[in-house]
N, CA, C, O and the ligand as a Tripos MOL2 file, in Angstrom:
@<TRIPOS>MOLECULE
protein
  285   283    72     0     0
PROTEIN
NO_CHARGES

@<TRIPOS>ATOM
      1 N          78.9620  138.5820   22.9020 N.3       1 MET1
      2 CA         80.1070  138.9290   22.0470 C.3       1 MET1
      3 C          81.3920  138.3920   22.6650 C.2       1 MET1
      4 O          81.6350  138.5410   23.8630 O.2       1 MET1
      5 N          82.2070  137.7630   21.8220 N.am      2 THR2
      6 CA         83.4470  137.1780   22.3560 C.3       2 THR2
      7 C          84.6330  138.1270   22.1580 C.2       2 THR2
      8 O          84.6480  138.9740   21.2650 O.2       2 THR2
      9 N          85.5770  137.9510   22.9940 N.am      3 VAL3
     10 CA         86.7810  138.7760   22.9440 C.3       3 VAL3
     11 C          87.9100  137.9290   22.3590 C.2       3 VAL3
     12 O          88.0370  136.7460   22.6770 O.2       3 VAL3
     13 N          88.7180  138.5350   21.5140 N.am      4 HIS4
     14 CA         89.8730  137.8020   20.9870 C.3       4 HIS4
     15 C          90.8420  137.4800   22.1190 C.2       4 HIS4
     16 O          91.3410  138.3620   22.8170 O.2       4 HIS4
     17 N          91.0840  136.1890   22.2700 N.am      5 HIS5
     18 CA         91.9510  135.7730   23.3770 C.3       5 HIS5
     19 C          93.1750  135.0220   22.8640 C.2       5 HIS5
     20 O          93.9670  134.5210   23.6620 O.2       5 HIS5
     21 N          93.3410  134.9360   21.5540 N.am      6 ASP6
     22 CA         94.4500  134.1350   21.0170 C.3       6 ASP6
     23 C          95.5290  135.0170   20.3780 C.2       6 ASP6
     24 O          96.2900  134.5610   19.5250 O.2       6 ASP6
     25 N          95.5810  136.2470   20.7910 N.am      7 LEU7
     26 CA         96.5670  137.1510   20.1960 C.3       7 LEU7
     27 C          97.9940  136.7030   20.4900 C.2       7 LEU7
     28 O          98.8990  136.9150   19.6830 O.2       7 LEU7
     29 N          98.1850  136.0850   21.6500 N.am      8 HIS8
     30 CA         99.5490  135.7310   22.0470 C.3       8 HIS8
     31 C          99.7400  134.2180   22.0860 C.2       8 HIS8
     32 O         100.6450  133.7240   22.7580 O.2       8 HIS8
     33 N          98.8910  133.4800   21.3670 N.am      9 SER9
     34 CA         98.9720  132.0200   21.4680 C.3       9 SER9
     35 C         100.1690  131.4770   20.6980 C.2       9 SER9
     36 O         100.7200  130.4420   21.0750 O.2       9 SER9
     37 N         100.5830  132.1520   19.6290 N.am     10 ARG10
     38 CA        101.7230  131.6530   18.8480 C.3      10 ARG10
     39 C         102.7440  132.7730   18.6330 C.2      10 ARG10
     40 O         102.7950  133.3710   17.5590 O.2      10 ARG10
     41 N         103.5400  133.0490   19.6360 N.am     11 PRO11
     42 CA        104.5670  134.0820   19.4610 C.3      11 PRO11
     43 C         105.6270  133.6360   18.4640 C.2      11 PRO11
     44 O         106.0350  132.4740   18.4620 O.2      11 PRO11
     45 N         106.0660  134.5480   17.6270 N.am     12 GLU12
     46 CA        107.0820  134.2270   16.6310 C.3      12 GLU12
     47 C         108.4580  134.3320   17.2750 C.2      12 GLU12
     48 O         109.0230  135.4170   17.4130 O.2      12 GLU12
     49 N         108.9770  133.1770   17.6630 N.am     13 THR13
     50 CA        110.3030  133.1650   18.2700 C.3      13 THR13
     51 C         111.2940  132.5660   17.2930 C.2      13 THR13
     52 O         111.0440  131.4900   16.7510 O.2      13 THR13
     53 N         112.3990  133.2250   17.0560 N.am     14 PRO14
     54 CA        113.4080  132.6820   16.1440 C.3      14 PRO14
     55 C         114.0630  131.4480   16.7460 C.2      14 PRO14
     56 O         114.1730  131.3350   17.9670 O.2      14 PRO14
     57 N         114.5020  130.5180   15.8910 N.am     15 PRO15
     58 CA        115.1640  129.3180   16.4060 C.3      15 PRO15
     59 C         116.4690  129.6710   17.1090 C.2      15 PRO15
     60 O         117.2760  130.4470   16.5980 O.2      15 PRO15
     61 N         116.6570  129.1040   18.2600 N.am     16 ALA16
     62 CA        117.8730  129.3530   19.0250 C.3      16 ALA16
     63 C         118.7310  128.0960   19.0280 C.2      16 ALA16
     64 O         118.1970  126.9930   18.9150 O.2      16 ALA16
     65 N         120.0440  128.2350   19.1550 N.am     17 PRO17
     66 CA        120.9220  127.0560   19.2060 C.3      17 PRO17
     67 C         120.5000  126.1170   20.3290 C.2      17 PRO17
     68 O         120.1670  126.5550   21.4300 O.2      17 PRO17
     69 N         120.5180  124.8420   20.0370 N.am     18 GLY18
     70 CA        120.1280  123.8620   21.0410 C.3      18 GLY18
     71 C         118.6430  123.5580   21.0300 C.2      18 GLY18
     72 O         118.2140  122.5420   21.5770 O.2      18 GLY18
     73 N         117.8640  124.4170   20.4200 N.am     19 ARG19
     74 CA        116.4330  124.1640   20.3270 C.3      19 ARG19
     75 C         116.1570  123.2020   19.1780 C.2      19 ARG19
     76 O         116.9150  123.1270   18.2110 O.2      19 ARG19
     77 N         115.0700  122.4820   19.3050 N.am     20 THR20
     78 CA        114.6360  121.6490   18.2020 C.3      20 THR20
     79 C         113.9080  122.5280   17.1960 C.2      20 THR20
     80 O         112.9430  123.2130   17.5330 O.2      20 THR20
     81 N         114.3690  122.4990   15.9950 N.am     21 HIS21
     82 CA        113.7030  123.2760   14.9550 C.3      21 HIS21
     83 C         113.9380  122.5990   13.6180 C.2      21 HIS21
     84 O         114.7410  121.6720   13.5030 O.2      21 HIS21
     85 N         113.2340  123.0710   12.6250 N.am     22 GLU22
     86 CA        113.3790  122.5200   11.2810 C.3      22 GLU22
     87 C         114.6560  123.0890   10.6800 C.2      22 GLU22
     88 O         114.7290  124.2770   10.3670 O.2      22 GLU22
     89 N         115.6670  122.2280   10.5210 N.am     23 HIS23
     90 CA        116.9300  122.7110    9.9750 C.3      23 HIS23
     91 C         116.7480  123.1300    8.5220 C.2      23 HIS23
     92 O         116.0740  122.4610    7.7390 O.2      23 HIS23
     93 N         117.3600  124.2370    8.1910 N.am     24 ALA24
     94 CA        117.3430  124.7170    6.8060 C.3      24 ALA24
     95 C         118.6790  124.3480    6.1780 C.2      24 ALA24
     96 O         119.5930  125.1700    6.1160 O.2      24 ALA24
     97 N         118.7860  123.1030    5.7110 N.am     25 TRP25
     98 CA        120.0740  122.6120    5.2350 C.3      25 TRP25
     99 C         120.4970  123.2960    3.9490 C.2      25 TRP25
    100 O         119.7600  123.3240    2.9630 O.2      25 TRP25
    101 N         121.7020  123.8450    3.9810 N.am     26 LEU26
    102 CA        122.3070  124.4150    2.7910 C.3      26 LEU26
    103 C         123.5140  123.5580    2.4310 C.2      26 LEU26
    104 O         124.2900  123.1640    3.3020 O.2      26 LEU26
    105 N         123.6640  123.2760    1.1480 N.am     27 THR27
    106 CA        124.8100  122.4830    0.7190 C.3      27 THR27
    107 C         126.0660  123.3450    0.7630 C.2      27 THR27
    108 O         126.1830  124.3420    0.0510 O.2      27 THR27
    109 N         126.9930  122.9380    1.6100 N.am     28 GLU28
    110 CA        128.2390  123.6910    1.7490 C.3      28 GLU28
    111 C         129.2330  123.2320    0.6870 C.2      28 GLU28
    112 O         129.9250  124.0410    0.0700 O.2      28 GLU28
    113 N         129.2870  121.9080    0.4870 N.am     29 SER29
    114 CA        130.1170  121.3650   -0.5750 C.3      29 SER29
    115 C         129.5680  119.9990   -0.9450 C.2      29 SER29
    116 O         128.8280  119.3870   -0.1740 O.2      29 SER29
    117 N         129.9300  119.5300   -2.1190 N.am     30 ALA30
    118 CA        129.4330  118.2460   -2.5820 C.3      30 ALA30
    119 C         130.4550  117.6400   -3.5320 C.2      30 ALA30
    120 O         131.1560  118.3530   -4.2500 O.2      30 ALA30
    121 N         130.5290  116.3200   -3.5250 N.am     31 HIS31
    122 CA        131.4100  115.6710   -4.4900 C.3      31 HIS31
    123 C         130.8430  114.3080   -4.8560 C.2      31 HIS31
    124 O         130.1460  113.6670   -4.0700 O.2      31 HIS31
    125 N         131.1610  113.8900   -6.0620 N.am     32 ARG32
    126 CA        130.6180  112.6360   -6.5590 C.3      32 ARG32
    127 C         131.4680  111.4610   -6.1080 C.2      32 ARG32
    128 O         132.6970  111.5300   -6.0860 O.2      32 ARG32
    129 N         130.7920  110.3870   -5.7520 N.am     33 THR33
    130 CA        131.4680  109.1300   -5.4540 C.3      33 THR33
    131 C         130.7710  108.0450   -6.2520 C.2      33 THR33
    132 O         129.7850  108.3000   -6.9440 O.2      33 THR33
    133 N         131.2950  106.8290   -6.1470 N.am     34 SER34
    134 CA        130.6950  105.7150   -6.8870 C.3      34 SER34
    135 C         129.3020  105.3900   -6.3680 C.2      34 SER34
    136 O         128.5090  104.7670   -7.0750 O.2      34 SER34
    137 N         128.9940  105.8030   -5.1390 N.am     35 THR35
    138 CA        127.6810  105.5000   -4.5750 C.3      35 THR35
    139 C         126.7220  106.6720   -4.6920 C.2      35 THR35
    140 O         125.5860  106.5910   -4.2250 O.2      35 THR35
    141 N         127.1610  107.7490   -5.3040 N.am     36 GLY36
    142 CA        126.2660  108.8770   -5.4790 C.3      36 GLY36
    143 C         126.9230  110.1790   -5.0820 C.2      36 GLY36
    144 O         128.1350  110.2600   -4.8790 O.2      36 GLY36
    145 N         126.0820  111.1990   -4.9770 N.am     37 LEU37
    146 CA        126.5760  112.5310   -4.6460 C.3      37 LEU37
    147 C         126.5810  112.7030   -3.1240 C.2      37 LEU37
    148 O         125.5510  112.5520   -2.4670 O.2      37 LEU37
    149 N         127.7390  113.0170   -2.5890 N.am     38 ILE38
    150 CA        127.8560  113.2780   -1.1560 C.3      38 ILE38
    151 C         127.7470  114.7780   -0.9420 C.2      38 ILE38
    152 O         128.4780  115.5600   -1.5490 O.2      38 ILE38
    153 N         126.8310  115.1660   -0.0770 N.am     39 ARG39
    154 CA        126.6410  116.5910    0.2060 C.3      39 ARG39
    155 C         126.9900  116.8670    1.6640 C.2      39 ARG39
    156 O         126.5360  116.1720    2.5730 O.2      39 ARG39
    157 N         127.7860  117.8720    1.8610 N.am     40 TYR40
    158 CA        128.0530  118.3510    3.2100 C.3      40 TYR40
    159 C         127.1710  119.5780    3.4160 C.2      40 TYR40
    160 O         127.3570  120.6110    2.7730 O.2      40 TYR40
    161 N         126.2110  119.4440    4.3200 N.am     41 VAL41
    162 CA        125.2220  120.4960    4.4850 C.3      41 VAL41
    163 C         125.3650  121.1380    5.8570 C.2      41 VAL41
    164 O         125.8330  120.5150    6.8100 O.2      41 VAL41
    165 N         124.9550  122.3880    5.9340 N.am     42 ILE42
    166 CA        125.0150  123.1270    7.1910 C.3      42 ILE42
    167 C         123.7270  123.9050    7.3630 C.2      42 ILE42
    168 O         123.1660  124.4120    6.3920 O.2      42 ILE42
    169 N         123.2590  123.9990    8.5920 N.am     43 CYS43
    170 CA        122.0780  124.8000    8.8860 C.3      43 CYS43
    171 C         122.5530  126.1690    9.3540 C.2      43 CYS43
    172 O         123.1400  126.2840   10.4300 O.2      43 CYS43
    173 N         122.3070  127.2100    8.5590 N.am     44 PRO44
    174 CA        122.7980  128.5400    8.9340 C.3      44 PRO44
    175 C         122.1250  129.0800   10.1870 C.2      44 PRO44
    176 O         122.6430  129.9970   10.8250 O.2      44 PRO44
    177 N         120.9810  128.5210   10.5420 N.am     45 ASP45
    178 CA        120.2640  129.0330   11.7160 C.3      45 ASP45
    179 C         120.9510  128.6350   13.0120 C.2      45 ASP45
    180 O         121.0580  129.4420   13.9360 O.2      45 ASP45
    181 N         121.4240  127.3730   13.0830 N.am     46 CYS46
    182 CA        121.9900  126.9010   14.3500 C.3      46 CYS46
    183 C         123.4170  126.3940   14.1850 C.2      46 CYS46
    184 O         124.0710  126.0720   15.1770 O.2      46 CYS46
    185 N         123.9130  126.3160   12.9470 N.am     47 GLY47
    186 CA        125.2960  125.9000   12.7390 C.3      47 GLY47
    187 C         125.4980  124.3970   12.7430 C.2      47 GLY47
    188 O         126.6360  123.9310   12.7000 O.2      47 GLY47
    189 N         124.4060  123.6200   12.7950 N.am     48 SER48
    190 CA        124.5390  122.1660   12.7580 C.3      48 SER48
    191 C         125.0030  121.7190   11.3790 C.2      48 SER48
    192 O         124.7260  122.3620   10.3670 O.2      48 SER48
    193 N         125.7140  120.6010   11.3720 N.am     49 ARG49
    194 CA        126.1990  120.0590   10.1160 C.3      49 ARG49
    195 C         125.7130  118.6290    9.9570 C.2      49 ARG49
    196 O         125.4290  117.9380   10.9360 O.2      49 ARG49
    197 N         125.6250  118.2010    8.7120 N.am     50 ARG50
    198 CA        125.1880  116.8510    8.4180 C.3      50 ARG50
    199 C         125.7780  116.4420    7.0850 C.2      50 ARG50
    200 O         126.1260  117.2890    6.2630 O.2      50 ARG50
    201 N         125.8880  115.1510    6.8750 N.am     51 VAL51
    202 CA        126.3430  114.6280    5.5960 C.3      51 VAL51
    203 C         125.1840  113.8810    4.9620 C.2      51 VAL51
    204 O         124.5960  112.9920    5.5780 O.2      51 VAL51
    205 N         124.8630  114.2380    3.7500 N.am     52 ASP52
    206 CA        123.7930  113.5820    3.0030 C.3      52 ASP52
    207 C         124.3890  112.8620    1.8040 C.2      52 ASP52
    208 O         125.4270  113.2520    1.2700 O.2      52 ASP52
    209 N         123.7040  111.8020    1.3960 N.am     53 ARG53
    210 CA        124.0860  111.1370    0.1580 C.3      53 ARG53
    211 C         122.8780  111.0760   -0.7560 C.2      53 ARG53
    212 O         121.7870  110.6670   -0.3580 O.2      53 ARG53
    213 N         123.1010  111.4930   -1.9860 N.am     54 GLN54
    214 CA        122.0380  111.4680   -2.9780 C.3      54 GLN54
    215 C         122.4530  110.4760   -4.0520 C.2      54 GLN54
    216 O         123.2900  110.7960   -4.8960 O.2      54 GLN54
    217 N         121.8790  109.2710   -4.0340 N.am     55 PRO55
    218 CA        122.3240  108.2310   -4.9680 C.3      55 PRO55
    219 C         122.0010  108.5450   -6.4160 C.2      55 PRO55
    220 O         122.6700  108.0510   -7.3250 O.2      55 PRO55
    221 N         120.9860  109.3590   -6.6380 N.am     56 HIS56
    222 CA        120.5590  109.6480   -8.0040 C.3      56 HIS56
    223 C         119.9450  111.0360   -8.0230 C.2      56 HIS56
    224 O         119.2790  111.4250   -7.0630 O.2      56 HIS56
    225 N         120.1560  111.8030   -9.1110 N.am     57 PRO57
    226 CA        119.6010  113.1700   -9.1620 C.3      57 PRO57
    227 C         118.0950  113.2220   -8.9760 C.2      57 PRO57
    228 O         117.5550  114.2300   -8.5200 O.2      57 PRO57
    229 N         117.4050  112.1210   -9.3330 N.am     58 GLN58
    230 CA        115.9500  112.1220   -9.2110 C.3      58 GLN58
    231 C         115.4850  111.7080   -7.8200 C.2      58 GLN58
    232 O         114.2910  111.7360   -7.5220 O.2      58 GLN58
    233 N         116.4360  111.3230   -6.9720 N.am     59 VAL59
    234 CA        116.0890  110.8340   -5.6360 C.3      59 VAL59
    235 C         116.4910  111.8770   -4.6030 C.2      59 VAL59
    236 O         117.5990  112.4110   -4.6630 O.2      59 VAL59
    237 N         115.6150  112.1690   -3.6650 N.am     60 PRO60
    238 CA        115.9850  113.1440   -2.6320 C.3      60 PRO60
    239 C         117.1310  112.6190   -1.7860 C.2      60 PRO60
    240 O         117.2240  111.4150   -1.5500 O.2      60 PRO60
    241 N         118.0120  113.5120   -1.3240 N.am     61 PRO61
    242 CA        119.1510  113.0680   -0.5290 C.3      61 PRO61
    243 C         118.7150  112.4580    0.7990 C.2      61 PRO61
    244 O         117.7220  112.8680    1.4010 O.2      61 PRO61
    245 N         119.4870  111.4700    1.2320 N.am     62 ALA62
    246 CA        119.2220  110.8300    2.5220 C.3      62 ALA62
    247 C         120.3720  111.1390    3.4630 C.2      62 ALA62
    248 O         121.5240  111.2520    3.0430 O.2      62 ALA62
    249 N         120.0470  111.2740    4.7310 N.am     63 ALA63
    250 CA        121.0690  111.6290    5.7050 C.3      63 ALA63
    251 C         122.0110  110.4510    5.9280 C.2      63 ALA63
    252 O         121.5720  109.3460    6.2450 O.2      63 ALA63
    253 N         123.3070  110.6970    5.7610 N.am     64 LEU64
    254 CA        124.3120  109.6740    6.0590 C.3      64 LEU64
    255 C         124.6990  109.7330    7.5270 C.2      64 LEU64
    256 O         124.9640  108.7100    8.1580 O.2      64 LEU64
    257 N         124.7270  110.9320    8.0520 N.am     65 SER65
    258 CA        125.1210  111.1140    9.4540 C.3      65 SER65
    259 C         124.0060  111.8230   10.1850 C.2      65 SER65
    260 O         123.1140  112.4140    9.5760 O.2      65 SER65
    261 N         124.0720  111.7560   11.5060 N.am     66 ARG66
    262 CA        123.1210  112.5210   12.2880 C.3      66 ARG66
    263 C         123.5600  113.9700   12.3110 C.2      66 ARG66
    264 O         124.7370  114.2740   12.1130 O.2      66 ARG66
    265 N         122.6200  114.8570   12.5510 N.am     67 ALA67
    266 CA        122.9580  116.2720   12.6390 C.3      67 ALA67
    267 C         123.8570  116.4930   13.8430 C.2      67 ALA67
    268 O         123.5560  116.0510   14.9510 O.2      67 ALA67
    269 N         124.9630  117.1820   13.6080 N.am     68 VAL68
    270 CA        125.9110  117.4710   14.6660 C.3      68 VAL68
    271 C         125.8210  118.9560   15.0050 C.2      68 VAL68
    272 O         126.1020  119.8180   14.1720 O.2      68 VAL68
    273 N         125.4280  119.2310   16.2310 N.am     69 SER69
    274 CA        125.3170  120.6230   16.6530 C.3      69 SER69
    275 C         126.6750  121.1320   17.1010 C.2      69 SER69
    276 O         127.4880  120.3640   17.6170 O.2      69 SER69
    277 N         126.9240  122.3950   16.9130 N.am     70 PRO70
    278 CA        128.1840  122.9730   17.4010 C.3      70 PRO70
    279 C         128.2030  122.9760   18.9190 C.2      70 PRO70
    280 O         127.1430  122.9980   19.5450 O.2      70 PRO70
    281 N         129.3780  122.9550   19.5240 N.am     71 PRO71
    282 CA        129.4740  122.9240   20.9710 C.3      71 PRO71
    283 C         128.9100  124.1830   21.6200 C.2      71 PRO71
    284 O         128.9210  124.3050   22.8450 O.2      71 PRO71
    285 ZN        119.2760  124.1290   12.4460 Zn       72 ZN72
@<TRIPOS>BOND
     1     1     2 1
     2     2     3 1
     3     3     4 2
     4     3     5 am
     5     5     6 1
     6     6     7 1
     7     7     8 2
     8     7     9 am
     9     9    10 1
    10    10    11 1
    11    11    12 2
    12    11    13 am
    13    13    14 1
    14    14    15 1
    15    15    16 2
    16    15    17 am
    17    17    18 1
    18    18    19 1
    19    19    20 2
    20    19    21 am
    21    21    22 1
    22    22    23 1
    23    23    24 2
    24    23    25 am
    25    25    26 1
    26    26    27 1
    27    27    28 2
    28    27    29 am
    29    29    30 1
    30    30    31 1
    31    31    32 2
    32    31    33 am
    33    33    34 1
    34    34    35 1
    35    35    36 2
    36    35    37 am
    37    37    38 1
    38    38    39 1
    39    39    40 2
    40    39    41 am
    41    41    42 1
    42    42    43 1
    43    43    44 2
    44    43    45 am
    45    45    46 1
    46    46    47 1
    47    47    48 2
    48    47    49 am
    49    49    50 1
    50    50    51 1
    51    51    52 2
    52    51    53 am
    53    53    54 1
    54    54    55 1
    55    55    56 2
    56    55    57 am
    57    57    58 1
    58    58    59 1
    59    59    60 2
    60    59    61 am
    61    61    62 1
    62    62    63 1
    63    63    64 2
    64    63    65 am
    65    65    66 1
    66    66    67 1
    67    67    68 2
    68    67    69 am
    69    69    70 1
    70    70    71 1
    71    71    72 2
    72    71    73 am
    73    73    74 1
    74    74    75 1
    75    75    76 2
    76    75    77 am
    77    77    78 1
    78    78    79 1
    79    79    80 2
    80    79    81 am
    81    81    82 1
    82    82    83 1
    83    83    84 2
    84    83    85 am
    85    85    86 1
    86    86    87 1
    87    87    88 2
    88    87    89 am
    89    89    90 1
    90    90    91 1
    91    91    92 2
    92    91    93 am
    93    93    94 1
    94    94    95 1
    95    95    96 2
    96    95    97 am
    97    97    98 1
    98    98    99 1
    99    99   100 2
   100    99   101 am
   101   101   102 1
   102   102   103 1
   103   103   104 2
   104   103   105 am
   105   105   106 1
   106   106   107 1
   107   107   108 2
   108   107   109 am
   109   109   110 1
   110   110   111 1
   111   111   112 2
   112   111   113 am
   113   113   114 1
   114   114   115 1
   115   115   116 2
   116   115   117 am
   117   117   118 1
   118   118   119 1
   119   119   120 2
   120   119   121 am
   121   121   122 1
   122   122   123 1
   123   123   124 2
   124   123   125 am
   125   125   126 1
   126   126   127 1
   127   127   128 2
   128   127   129 am
   129   129   130 1
   130   130   131 1
   131   131   132 2
   132   131   133 am
   133   133   134 1
   134   134   135 1
   135   135   136 2
   136   135   137 am
   137   137   138 1
   138   138   139 1
   139   139   140 2
   140   139   141 am
   141   141   142 1
   142   142   143 1
   143   143   144 2
   144   143   145 am
   145   145   146 1
   146   146   147 1
   147   147   148 2
   148   147   149 am
   149   149   150 1
   150   150   151 1
   151   151   152 2
   152   151   153 am
   153   153   154 1
   154   154   155 1
   155   155   156 2
   156   155   157 am
   157   157   158 1
   158   158   159 1
   159   159   160 2
   160   159   161 am
   161   161   162 1
   162   162   163 1
   163   163   164 2
   164   163   165 am
   165   165   166 1
   166   166   167 1
   167   167   168 2
   168   167   169 am
   169   169   170 1
   170   170   171 1
   171   171   172 2
   172   171   173 am
   173   173   174 1
   174   174   175 1
   175   175   176 2
   176   175   177 am
   177   177   178 1
   178   178   179 1
   179   179   180 2
   180   179   181 am
   181   181   182 1
   182   182   183 1
   183   183   184 2
   184   183   185 am
   185   185   186 1
   186   186   187 1
   187   187   188 2
   188   187   189 am
   189   189   190 1
   190   190   191 1
   191   191   192 2
   192   191   193 am
   193   193   194 1
   194   194   195 1
   195   195   196 2
   196   195   197 am
   197   197   198 1
   198   198   199 1
   199   199   200 2
   200   199   201 am
   201   201   202 1
   202   202   203 1
   203   203   204 2
   204   203   205 am
   205   205   206 1
   206   206   207 1
   207   207   208 2
   208   207   209 am
   209   209   210 1
   210   210   211 1
   211   211   212 2
   212   211   213 am
   213   213   214 1
   214   214   215 1
   215   215   216 2
   216   215   217 am
   217   217   218 1
   218   218   219 1
   219   219   220 2
   220   219   221 am
   221   221   222 1
   222   222   223 1
   223   223   224 2
   224   223   225 am
   225   225   226 1
   226   226   227 1
   227   227   228 2
   228   227   229 am
   229   229   230 1
   230   230   231 1
   231   231   232 2
   232   231   233 am
   233   233   234 1
   234   234   235 1
   235   235   236 2
   236   235   237 am
   237   237   238 1
   238   238   239 1
   239   239   240 2
   240   239   241 am
   241   241   242 1
   242   242   243 1
   243   243   244 2
   244   243   245 am
   245   245   246 1
   246   246   247 1
   247   247   248 2
   248   247   249 am
   249   249   250 1
   250   250   251 1
   251   251   252 2
   252   251   253 am
   253   253   254 1
   254   254   255 1
   255   255   256 2
   256   255   257 am
   257   257   258 1
   258   258   259 1
   259   259   260 2
   260   259   261 am
   261   261   262 1
   262   262   263 1
   263   263   264 2
   264   263   265 am
   265   265   266 1
   266   266   267 1
   267   267   268 2
   268   267   269 am
   269   269   270 1
   270   270   271 1
   271   271   272 2
   272   271   273 am
   273   273   274 1
   274   274   275 1
   275   275   276 2
   276   275   277 am
   277   277   278 1
   278   278   279 1
   279   279   280 2
   280   279   281 am
   281   281   282 1
   282   282   283 1
   283   283   284 2
@<TRIPOS>SUBSTRUCTURE
     1 MET1         2 RESIDUE 1 A MET
     2 THR2         6 RESIDUE 1 A THR
     3 VAL3        10 RESIDUE 1 A VAL
     4 HIS4        14 RESIDUE 1 A HIS
     5 HIS5        18 RESIDUE 1 A HIS
     6 ASP6        22 RESIDUE 1 A ASP
     7 LEU7        26 RESIDUE 1 A LEU
     8 HIS8        30 RESIDUE 1 A HIS
     9 SER9        34 RESIDUE 1 A SER
    10 ARG10       38 RESIDUE 1 A ARG
    11 PRO11       42 RESIDUE 1 A PRO
    12 GLU12       46 RESIDUE 1 A GLU
    13 THR13       50 RESIDUE 1 A THR
    14 PRO14       54 RESIDUE 1 A PRO
    15 PRO15       58 RESIDUE 1 A PRO
    16 ALA16       62 RESIDUE 1 A ALA
    17 PRO17       66 RESIDUE 1 A PRO
    18 GLY18       70 RESIDUE 1 A GLY
    19 ARG19       74 RESIDUE 1 A ARG
    20 THR20       78 RESIDUE 1 A THR
    21 HIS21       82 RESIDUE 1 A HIS
    22 GLU22       86 RESIDUE 1 A GLU
    23 HIS23       90 RESIDUE 1 A HIS
    24 ALA24       94 RESIDUE 1 A ALA
    25 TRP25       98 RESIDUE 1 A TRP
    26 LEU26      102 RESIDUE 1 A LEU
    27 THR27      106 RESIDUE 1 A THR
    28 GLU28      110 RESIDUE 1 A GLU
    29 SER29      114 RESIDUE 1 A SER
    30 ALA30      118 RESIDUE 1 A ALA
    31 HIS31      122 RESIDUE 1 A HIS
    32 ARG32      126 RESIDUE 1 A ARG
    33 THR33      130 RESIDUE 1 A THR
    34 SER34      134 RESIDUE 1 A SER
    35 THR35      138 RESIDUE 1 A THR
    36 GLY36      142 RESIDUE 1 A GLY
    37 LEU37      146 RESIDUE 1 A LEU
    38 ILE38      150 RESIDUE 1 A ILE
    39 ARG39      154 RESIDUE 1 A ARG
    40 TYR40      158 RESIDUE 1 A TYR
    41 VAL41      162 RESIDUE 1 A VAL
    42 ILE42      166 RESIDUE 1 A ILE
    43 CYS43      170 RESIDUE 1 A CYS
    44 PRO44      174 RESIDUE 1 A PRO
    45 ASP45      178 RESIDUE 1 A ASP
    46 CYS46      182 RESIDUE 1 A CYS
    47 GLY47      186 RESIDUE 1 A GLY
    48 SER48      190 RESIDUE 1 A SER
    49 ARG49      194 RESIDUE 1 A ARG
    50 ARG50      198 RESIDUE 1 A ARG
    51 VAL51      202 RESIDUE 1 A VAL
    52 ASP52      206 RESIDUE 1 A ASP
    53 ARG53      210 RESIDUE 1 A ARG
    54 GLN54      214 RESIDUE 1 A GLN
    55 PRO55      218 RESIDUE 1 A PRO
    56 HIS56      222 RESIDUE 1 A HIS
    57 PRO57      226 RESIDUE 1 A PRO
    58 GLN58      230 RESIDUE 1 A GLN
    59 VAL59      234 RESIDUE 1 A VAL
    60 PRO60      238 RESIDUE 1 A PRO
    61 PRO61      242 RESIDUE 1 A PRO
    62 ALA62      246 RESIDUE 1 A ALA
    63 ALA63      250 RESIDUE 1 A ALA
    64 LEU64      254 RESIDUE 1 A LEU
    65 SER65      258 RESIDUE 1 A SER
    66 ARG66      262 RESIDUE 1 A ARG
    67 ALA67      266 RESIDUE 1 A ALA
    68 VAL68      270 RESIDUE 1 A VAL
    69 SER69      274 RESIDUE 1 A SER
    70 PRO70      278 RESIDUE 1 A PRO
    71 PRO71      282 RESIDUE 1 A PRO
    72 ZN72       285 GROUP 0 **** ****
């Protein structure tokens, strides 16, 4: 008979600032330009910001800038 040994293999740790994690980008503001929709997004988990451009409503936004972490 085997004993469960993986109880602590994946602890649920919340994302901390400075850690690599999947940013949950929220659109803070957006405005239209001739090249498409510019979105200013922020990750509420770590406070990082990024600028995305969405050339067409049917196209997923692409990152214009790299994610900038707060100091
Ligand atoms: Zn983040």
